SERO-4910 file (N, C-alpha, C, O; in steps of 0.05 Angstrom, whole numbers):
BEGIN
 pado doro    nc1    nc2    nc3   cac1   cac2   cac3    cc1    cc2    cc3    oc1    oc2    oc3
  Unk    A    274  -1650   -928    301  -1646   -936    313  -1673   -946    311  -1693   -931
  Unk    A    324  -1673   -969    335  -1697   -980    364  -1701   -970    380  -1683   -971
  Unk    A    369  -1724   -960    396  -1731   -950    408  -1751   -969    397  -1772   -973
  Unk    A    430  -1744   -981    443  -1762  -1000    472  -1764   -992    486  -1744   -990
  Unk    A    481  -1788   -987    509  -1793   -981    518  -1816   -997    506  -1838   -996
  Unk    A    540  -1813  -1012    550  -1834  -1029    575  -1846  -1016    593  -1832  -1007
  Unk    A    576  -1872  -1016    600  -1886  -1009    608  -1903  -1033    594  -1921  -1041
  Unk    A    631  -1897  -1044    640  -1912  -1068    659  -1934  -1058    677  -1929  -1042
  Unk    A    655  -1957  -1068    671  -1980  -1060    694  -1984  -1080    696  -1971  -1100
  Unk    A    711  -2003  -1073    733  -2011  -1092    722  -2021  -1118    735  -2018  -1139
  Unk    A    698  -2032  -1118    686  -2043  -1142    669  -2021  -1156    657  -2026  -1177
  Unk    A    670  -1997  -1146    656  -1974  -1157    625  -1977  -1158    612  -1968  -1177
  Unk    A    614  -1990  -1138    586  -1992  -1136    577  -1975  -1112    581  -1984  -1089
  Unk    A    566  -1952  -1116    561  -1934  -1094    539  -1945  -1076    520  -1957  -1085
  Unk    A    542  -1939  -1050    521  -1944  -1030    509  -1916  -1025    524  -1898  -1016
  Unk    A    484  -1913  -1029    471  -1887  -1028    452  -1885  -1005    434  -1902  -1002
  Unk    A    455  -1865   -988    437  -1859   -966    419  -1836   -974    429  -1814   -980
  Unk    A    393  -1840   -973    374  -1818   -980    354  -1815   -958    355  -1829   -937
  Unk    A    335  -1797   -962    314  -1793   -942    294  -1817   -942    278  -1819   -923
  Unk    A    295  -1834   -961    278  -1858   -962    291  -1883   -951    277  -1900   -940
  Unk    A    317  -1885   -953    331  -1909   -943    359  -1911   -956    372  -1891   -962
  Unk    A    368  -1936   -959    395  -1942   -969    392  -1959   -994    376  -1977   -995
  Unk    A    407  -1952  -1014    408  -1968  -1039    436  -1972  -1048    454  -1955  -1043
  Unk    A    441  -1994  -1061    468  -1999  -1070    468  -2019  -1093    451  -2018  -1111
  Unk    A    487  -2036  -1093    491  -2056  -1114    466  -2074  -1116    447  -2072  -1100
  Unk    A    466  -2091  -1135    444  -2109  -1140    434  -2122  -1113    449  -2132  -1097
  Unk    A    408  -2120  -1109    394  -2132  -1086    397  -2115  -1060    386  -2123  -1039
  Unk    A    411  -2093  -1060    414  -2077  -1036    395  -2053  -1037    400  -2034  -1052
  Unk    A    374  -2055  -1022    355  -2033  -1020    339  -2036   -994    325  -2056   -990
  Unk    A    341  -2017   -976    327  -2018   -951    314  -1991   -945    328  -1971   -946
  Unk    A    289  -1992   -938    276  -1967   -929    281  -1965   -899    284  -1985   -885
  Unk    A    282  -1940   -889    288  -1935   -861    268  -1950   -843    275  -1961   -822
  Unk    A    242  -1951   -851    222  -1964   -835    225  -1994   -833    213  -2007   -815
  Unk    A    241  -2006   -850    246  -2035   -850    270  -2043   -832    274  -2066   -826
  Unk    A    285  -2023   -823    309  -2029   -807    304  -2026   -778    292  -2007   -768
  Unk    A    313  -2046   -763    310  -2046   -734    335  -2034   -721    333  -2017   -703
  Unk    A    358  -2042   -731    384  -2032   -720    406  -2037   -739    403  -2049   -761
  Unk    A    429  -2027   -732    453  -2030   -748    478  -2032   -730    476  -2025   -706
  Unk    A    499  -2041   -740    524  -2042   -725    548  -2042   -744    544  -2043   -769
  Unk    A    571  -2042   -733    596  -2042   -749    611  -2068   -743    617  -2073   -719
  Unk    A    616  -2083   -763    628  -2110   -760    656  -2109   -771    661  -2100   -794
  Unk    A    675  -2119   -755    702  -2122   -766    702  -2149   -781    700  -2170   -769
  Unk    A    705  -2148   -807    703  -2171   -823    729  -2188   -822    751  -2177   -826
  Unk    A    727  -2213   -815    750  -2230   -811    755  -2249   -835    775  -2264   -835
  Unk    A    737  -2249   -854    740  -2267   -877    751  -2254   -902    743  -2261   -924
  Unk    A    769  -2235   -898    779  -2219   -921    794  -2236   -941    799  -2227   -964
  Unk    A    803  -2260   -934    817  -2277   -953    799  -2285   -977    808  -2289   -999
  Unk    A    773  -2287   -971    754  -2295   -992    743  -2271  -1008    729  -2275  -1028
  Unk    A    749  -2247   -999    740  -2223  -1013    765  -2208  -1023    777  -2194  -1007
  Unk    A    773  -2211  -1048    799  -2200  -1057    802  -2170  -1054    825  -2161  -1050
  Unk    A    781  -2155  -1055    784  -2126  -1053    780  -2115  -1024    781  -2091  -1020
  Unk    A    777  -2133  -1005    774  -2124   -977    801  -2112   -968    822  -2123   -973
  Unk    A    799  -2090   -953    824  -2079   -941    835  -2099   -920    820  -2110   -905
  Unk    A    861  -2102   -920    874  -2121   -901    874  -2109   -873    873  -2124   -853
  Unk    A    876  -2083   -871    876  -2070   -845    849  -2057   -839    839  -2042   -855
  Unk    A    838  -2063   -816    813  -2051   -807    790  -2054   -827    778  -2034   -834
  Unk    A    783  -2078   -835    761  -2082   -854    734  -2080   -840    723  -2100   -831
  Unk    A    723  -2056   -838    698  -2051   -824    675  -2050   -844    677  -2035   -864
  Unk    A    654  -2065   -838    631  -2065   -856    605  -2060   -840    604  -2064   -816
  Unk    A    585  -2052   -854    559  -2045   -843    542  -2070   -840    540  -2086   -859
  Unk    A    531  -2074   -816    514  -2097   -810    486  -2086   -805    481  -2072   -785
  Unk    A    467  -2093   -823    439  -2083   -821    421  -2105   -811    422  -2128   -820
  Unk    A    404  -2099   -791    385  -2118   -781    357  -2108   -787    349  -2086   -779
  Unk    A    342  -2125   -801    315  -2117   -809    295  -2123   -786    300  -2140   -769
  Unk    A    273  -2109   -787    251  -2114   -768    239  -2141   -774    240  -2150   -797
  Unk    A    229  -2154   -754    216  -2180   -759    226  -2202   -742    216  -2225   -745
  Unk    A    244  -2197   -724    253  -2218   -705    265  -2242   -718    287  -2240   -729
  Unk    A    252  -2265   -716    263  -2290   -726    261  -2294   -756    271  -2314   -767
  Unk    A    248  -2276   -770    246  -2278   -799    274  -2277   -811    292  -2264   -799
  Unk    A    278  -2289   -834    304  -2289   -847    314  -2261   -852    300  -2244   -863
  Unk    A    338  -2255   -842    350  -2229   -846    362  -2228   -874    380  -2243   -881
  Unk    A    352  -2211   -891    360  -2210   -919    388  -2198   -924    399  -2201   -945
  Unk    A    399  -2184   -904    425  -2172   -907    447  -2188   -893    470  -2179   -892
  Unk    A    440  -2212   -883    460  -2228   -869    462  -2255   -882    441  -2268   -887
  Unk    A    486  -2264   -887    490  -2291   -899    483  -2312   -878    492  -2311   -856
  Unk    A    466  -2330   -886    457  -2351   -867    479  -2370   -860    479  -2381   -838
  Unk    A    498  -2375   -878    519  -2395   -872    543  -2384   -858    558  -2400   -846
  Unk    A    547  -2358   -858    570  -2347   -843    561  -2328   -821    576  -2325   -801
  Unk    A    538  -2317   -823    529  -2297   -803    540  -2270   -808    534  -2251   -793
  Unk    A    556  -2266   -828    567  -2240   -835    547  -2224   -852    529  -2235   -863
  Unk    A    552  -2198   -853    535  -2181   -870    541  -2187   -899    564  -2193   -907
  Unk    A    520  -2186   -916    524  -2191   -944    537  -2167   -958    546  -2170   -981
  Unk    A    538  -2144   -945    550  -2121   -958    579  -2125   -965    590  -2111   -982
  Unk    A    593  -2143   -951    621  -2148   -957    624  -2160   -985    645  -2155   -998
  Unk    A    605  -2175   -994    607  -2187  -1021    607  -2166  -1043    616  -2172  -1065
  Unk    A    597  -2142  -1037    597  -2121  -1056    620  -2101  -1051    621  -2080  -1065
  Unk    A    637  -2106  -1032    660  -2089  -1027    654  -2064  -1011    668  -2045  -1012
  Unk    A    633  -2065   -994    626  -2041   -978    641  -2042   -952    631  -2054   -932
  Unk    A    664  -2030   -952    680  -2027   -927    682  -1997   -921    685  -1980   -939
  Unk    A    682  -1990   -895    681  -1963   -887    706  -1954   -872    717  -1969   -856
  Unk    A    715  -1929   -877    736  -1918   -861    723  -1902   -838    698  -1900   -837
  Unk    A    739  -1891   -820    728  -1878   -797    711  -1853   -803    691  -1848   -790
  Unk    A    718  -1838   -824    702  -1815   -831    675  -1823   -843    655  -1811   -837
  Unk    A    675  -1845   -859    650  -1855   -870    632  -1866   -848    608  -1863   -848
  Unk    A    644  -1879   -828    629  -1890   -806    615  -1868   -790    592  -1869   -783
  Unk    A    630  -1846   -785    619  -1823   -771    596  -1811   -786    575  -1805   -774
  Unk    A    599  -1808   -812    577  -1797   -829    552  -1815   -828    530  -1806   -825
  Unk    A    557  -1841   -831    535  -1860   -831    521  -1861   -803    496  -1862   -802
  Unk    A    537  -1860   -782    525  -1859   -755    506  -1835   -752    484  -1838   -741
  Unk    A    514  -1812   -762    497  -1788   -761    471  -1792   -776    450  -1783   -768
  Unk    A    473  -1805   -799    449  -1809   -816    430  -1829   -802    406  -1825   -800
  Unk    A    442  -1851   -792    425  -1871   -778    411  -1858   -753    388  -1863   -748
  Unk    A    426  -1842   -739    414  -1828   -715    392  -1810   -724    371  -1808   -711
  Unk    A    396  -1796   -746    375  -1777   -756    349  -1792   -762    327  -1781   -758
  Unk    A    351  -1817   -771    327  -1832   -778    318  -1851   -756    301  -1868   -760
  Unk    A    330  -1849   -732    321  -1864   -709    328  -1894   -710    314  -1910   -698
  Unk    A    349  -1901   -724    357  -1930   -725    377  -1935   -702    397  -1921   -700
  Unk    A    371  -1955   -686    387  -1962   -663    414  -1974   -671    416  -1990   -690
  Unk    A    435  -1965   -658    462  -1976   -662    467  -1997   -641    462  -1993   -618
  Unk    A    477  -2020   -651    483  -2042   -632    514  -2046   -632    528  -2040   -651
  Unk    A    523  -2057   -609    551  -2063   -606    555  -2091   -617    546  -2111   -605
  Unk    A    570  -2093   -639    573  -2119   -652    591  -2138   -636    590  -2163   -641
  Unk    A    607  -2129   -617    623  -2147   -601    605  -2163   -582    612  -2185   -574
  Unk    A    582  -2152   -575    563  -2166   -557    542  -2182   -573    531  -2201   -563
  Unk    A    537  -2173   -598    516  -2185   -613    523  -2213   -624    505  -2229   -630
  Unk    A    548  -2219   -627    555  -2245   -639    565  -2264   -619    572  -2287   -626
***
């Protein structure tokens, strides 16, 4: 069964969830088998991202398998998810939908308040 869920951003670059993985703007492509876990990060650097919502700017934080290997979805100099640079911010309904999809594919959810 193909699972497709689109999240359109302010920049109109959809983030697409399928039965193979997640795809989005330039450089955003992850297969489910490459993901170890995910979480929801409240982004605090919205001053540098003009299209970020000022209230409740929640973004997706993806952690790849591989332990200490460089995480390709995380900025090395800030520690934030790179998805904010493409304007991927989620409302509560989108978070609920994404949680259901991640659970379906067995991706562990982490509590970002403890992870940082």
